[in-house]
N, C-alpha and C positions, 0 to 999 in steps of 0.2 A: 610820358606814357599815360594813355587814357585808360582808366580802370572802371568806368561806368558807362551806361547807355546814354544816348541822346546828347552827347557833348558836341559843341561847335567850337572850333578854334578858328577865329577870324584874326589873322595877323595884321589886318588893317594897313597893309603896305610895309610892315616891318619885316625884318629878316631874322632867321635862325641860322647860325653858322657853327660848324663843328670843326674837329681836328682830323677828320678822316676815319673815325671809327664810330660805332654805335648807329642809332637811327634817330633822325630828326624828330619825327612824330610817329608813334606807333600805338596800336590798341592792344592791351593786354588780353590775351585769349588763352584759355586752356583747352577749349573744344571749338571746332569750327562753328561760327555763327553765335558764339557766346556774347559778343558785343554787338549792339544794334544801333543804327542811326547816328553814326559819327560823321561830322563834316569838318573838313580842313580847307581853308580858302584864303585868298587875297594876300599873298606875301612871297618872300624869297626864302628858299631853303638851299643851303650849299655846304659842301665839304663834310658829308657824313658817309658812312658805308652805304646806308639806304636813306633816301630823303624822307619818304612817307610810306609806311607799311601798314595797310589795313587788311592784310591777308587774314582771313578767318572772321572778320567783322562783316555783318550783313547789313544791307540797306544803307551803305555809307557813300559819301561823295567827296571827291577831291577836285576843287575847281579854282581857277584863277591864280594858280601858283606859278612861280618861276623856280625851277629846280636845276641847279648847275653844279657841275664838278663833284658828283657823288662818286665814290670808289666803286660801288656796285650799282644796284637799281635805283633809278630816280623816283618812280612812283610804282607801288605794288598794290593793286586791287582797289576796289570801290568803283562807283560810277566816276569816270575820269573825263572831265570836260574843261575846255578852254585853259589848258596849261601849256607852258613852254618848258621842255626838258632837254638839256643839252650838256654834252661833255662828260658822260660817264667815263671813268678812267681805266677800268680793268675789264677783263673778260668775265667778271663775276655777275654781271647783270645787264639789263637792257634799259633804255630810256623809260619806257612804260611797260609794265607787265600787268595785265588785267584780264579777267573773264567777266563779260557783261557789256555795259555800254561805254564806248570810248568815242567821244565826239569833239571835234573842233580843237584838237591839240596840235602842237608843233614839236616834233622830235628831230633834233639834228645833231650831228657830230658825236654820236654815241659809239662806243667801241663795238658793241654787238648790234642787236636789232634796235631800231628806233622805237617801234611798237610791236609787242608780241602779245597775242590774245589766245584764250582757250576756246573750247567748243561752245557754240551757241552765242557767240558775242555779236554785237552790232558796232561797226566802225563806220562813222559818217563824218566827212569833211575834215579829216586829219591831213597834215602835211608832214612828210618824213624825208629829209634830205641829208645826203652826205654821211650816212651811218656806215659802220664797218662791215656789217652783213646786210641782210635785207632791210629795207626801210620799214616795211610792215610784214609781219609774219603771223598768219592766221591759221588756227586749227578749225577745219570744216566739220560740220556745217556751221556757217556763220553768215552774217549779212555784211558785205563790204561795198560801200557805195560812196561816190563823190570824194574819194581821197586822192591826194597827189603824192607820189613817191618818185624822186628823181635823184640820180647821182649816188646811189647807195652801192654797197659792195666795195667800199674804199679799202678795207683791210684784206678782203679776199674777193678779187674780181670774179664775176660769174654768178654771184648771188643775185637773184631777181629783185627788182625794186619792190614788188609785192609777191610774197610767197604764200601760196595756198596749199595746206597740207591736208590731204584726205578728200572726201567727196561731199558734194552738196552745198558748196558755198554759192551765195548770190553775189556775183562779182560784176557790178554795173557802174558805168560812168566814172571809172577811175582813170587818172592820168599816171601811167607808169611805163615809160618807154623802155 
């Protein structure tokens, strides 16, 4: 648990593994935005309820992680870039849940959505394949550009590879048959 601002956790290629409960890395917050400038990078996180949870922390980044076999959400919030998130195990969460910048991630074989974002997000260059519901689910208005989502809806056929909810999304140059 991160309890102060400006902390960087660089796993330097090492892993953190749990027993299916708790959160691998989280920021202690009492009010939204209470923690600032957290960075988590470069390692493997597996077998927690939530892999990384920076919900409520502002100006934070999650990058270069491999997050596997979480019970719920793999990564929750922050600037989320260059991560691999795979194998969420229950309907409690998605591979990546974030509002903001989500770039160059790979989300596959998650029970729910591969990537789910809130209003005003920017998604560029992500790949979402073989997730149970939509590969990428976006609340509009948002910018959704150069992403690839193929073979999603494995748990419930009929879910689109990229799901845009609401009006005003910039939806360009995506591959999502």
